[in-house]
C-alpha positions in Angstrom: 0.0 0.0 0.0 1.4 3.4 -0.9 2.3 6.0 1.7 -0.5 8.5 1.6 -0.4 12.1 2.9 -3.9 13.4 2.8 -5.0 16.9 3.6 -8.6 18.2 3.9 -9.0 22.0 3.5 -12.0 24.3 3.4 -12.1 27.4 1.3 -14.1 30.5 1.7 -17.8 29.9 2.1 -17.5 26.3 3.2 -17.4 25.1 6.8 -16.1 21.8 8.1 -19.5 20.7 9.5 -20.9 21.0 5.9 -18.5 18.2 4.7 -20.1 14.8 5.3 -17.1 12.5 4.6 -15.0 11.6 7.6 -11.3 11.8 7.3 -10.9 8.0 7.7 -13.4 7.4 4.9 -11.8 10.0 2.7 -8.4 8.3 3.2 -9.9 4.9 2.3 -11.5 6.3 -0.8 -8.2 7.9 -2.0 -6.2 4.8 -1.1 -8.6 2.5 -3.0 -8.2 4.8 -6.1 -4.4 4.7 -6.3 -2.9 2.3 -8.8 -0.6 -0.6 -7.8 2.5 1.2 -9.1 2.0 4.1 -6.8 4.5 4.2 -4.0 3.7 7.6 -2.5 0.8 10.0 -2.7 0.3 13.5 -1.4 -3.3 14.5 -2.0 -5.1 17.6 -0.8 -8.9 17.7 -1.0 -10.1 21.3 -0.9 -13.9 22.0 -0.5 -14.7 25.4 -1.9 -17.8 27.6 -2.4 -19.4 28.5 -5.7 -17.5 31.8 -6.3 -14.1 30.2 -5.7 -15.1 27.2 -7.8 -16.1 29.4 -10.7 -13.0 31.5 -10.4 -10.7 28.5 -10.5 -12.6 26.9 -13.4 -12.4 30.2 -15.3 -8.8 30.7 -14.6 -7.5 27.2 -15.3 -10.0 25.9 -17.9 -11.4 29.1 -19.4 -15.0 28.0 -18.4 -16.9 30.6 -16.6 -19.0 28.5 -14.2 -18.4 26.5 -11.1 -17.9 22.8 -11.8 -18.1 19.9 -9.4 -14.4 19.0 -9.2 -11.1 20.3 -10.6 -8.0 18.1 -10.4 -4.6 19.7 -10.3 -2.0 17.0 -10.8 1.6 18.0 -10.1 3.2 14.6 -10.4 2.0 11.2 -11.5 2.9 7.7 -10.5 4.9 6.4 -8.7 4.8 9.6 -6.5 1.4 11.1 -7.1 0.9 14.7 -6.0 -2.4 16.6 -6.6 -5.0 18.9 -5.4 -8.7 17.9 -5.7 -10.9 21.0 -5.5 -14.5 20.1 -5.0 -17.2 22.8 -5.3 -19.5 21.8 -2.5 -22.6 23.8 -3.5 -22.4 22.3 -7.0 -21.9 18.8 -5.6 -24.9 19.3 -3.3 -27.1 20.4 -6.2 -26.0 17.5 -8.3 -26.7 15.0 -5.5 -30.2 16.3 -5.1 -30.9 16.3 -8.8 -29.5 12.8 -9.2 -31.4 11.7 -6.0 -28.2 10.3 -4.5 -26.9 10.8 -0.9 -24.4 13.6 -0.8 -21.7 11.5 0.8 -22.0 9.0 -2.0 -21.7 11.7 -4.7 -18.7 13.2 -2.9 -17.1 9.8 -2.7 -17.6 9.4 -6.4 -16.0 12.9 -7.1 -13.0 12.0 -4.8 -12.5 8.7 -6.7 -12.9 10.4 -10.0 -10.4 13.2 -9.1 -7.9 10.7 -7.7 -8.0 8.7 -10.9 -7.3 11.9 -12.9 -4.4 12.7 -10.6 -3.0 9.3 -11.4 -3.1 10.0 -15.2 -6.5 8.6 -16.2 -8.8 10.6 -18.4 -12.0 10.4 -20.4 -11.3 12.3 -23.6 -12.7 9.5 -25.9 -15.3 6.8 -25.5 -12.8 4.0 -24.8 -11.0 6.0 -22.0 -14.4 7.1 -20.6 -15.7 3.5 -20.5 -12.5 2.3 -18.8 -12.5 5.1 -16.2 -16.2 4.8 -15.5 -15.9 1.0 -15.0 -13.0 1.5 -12.6 -14.9 4.2 -10.7 -17.9 1.9 -10.3 -15.7 -1.0 -9.2 -14.0 1.1 -6.5 -17.3 2.6 -5.3 -18.8 -0.9 -5.1 -16.2 -1.8 -2.5 -17.8 1.0 -0.4 -21.3 -0.2 -1.1 -22.0 2.8 -3.3 -24.1 2.2 -6.4 -22.7 2.8 -9.9 -23.0 6.6 -10.4 -23.3 6.1 -14.1 -26.4 3.9 -13.9 -29.9 5.5 -13.7 -31.2 6.0 -10.2 -34.3 4.0 -9.3 -37.4 5.1 -7.6 
C-alpha cells in the first residue's frame, strides 16, 4: 500500500461541518483509487464555495462556471501529488438532482479526481468507458451504487 499524505481543507464559504465524509473514509477512498504502481501519494482535498469554484474553473479551464471537481495533478505515479478541488454547492445540487446521498456523490468525485491525478482521463469513449468501469468497481467496495447507472425510484 502506498504511503499517503492526505490533507482536507475548506475554502471561503465552506465550513467543516458541511462536509459529510469523515477523514478516515476520505483516506480509504483515495487509497482505493491509487494504482498498484503508486509508492507515495500527497493529495489535498479542498472544498470550496461557488464563487471560488467558478474563479478556478475560469482561470484554469477558461470556463466561466463552477464545476463539481477540478483536479490539479503535479506529479504522477509512482509519486502522485495533486489537489482535488470540490465545489461543495455544485456537488450538493447534483446529488439532489440525481437523488443520491451527498456522501455517495462526494465519494464518487473523490475517486474520479484521484484517478485523474494518477493520469486517467475520459477524452474519448474508450477512455471514458474504462474510467467509469474502474470508478464503479472502486465505489462498489464502499457499497455505493454505480454513479453512471440511472437511479431507481
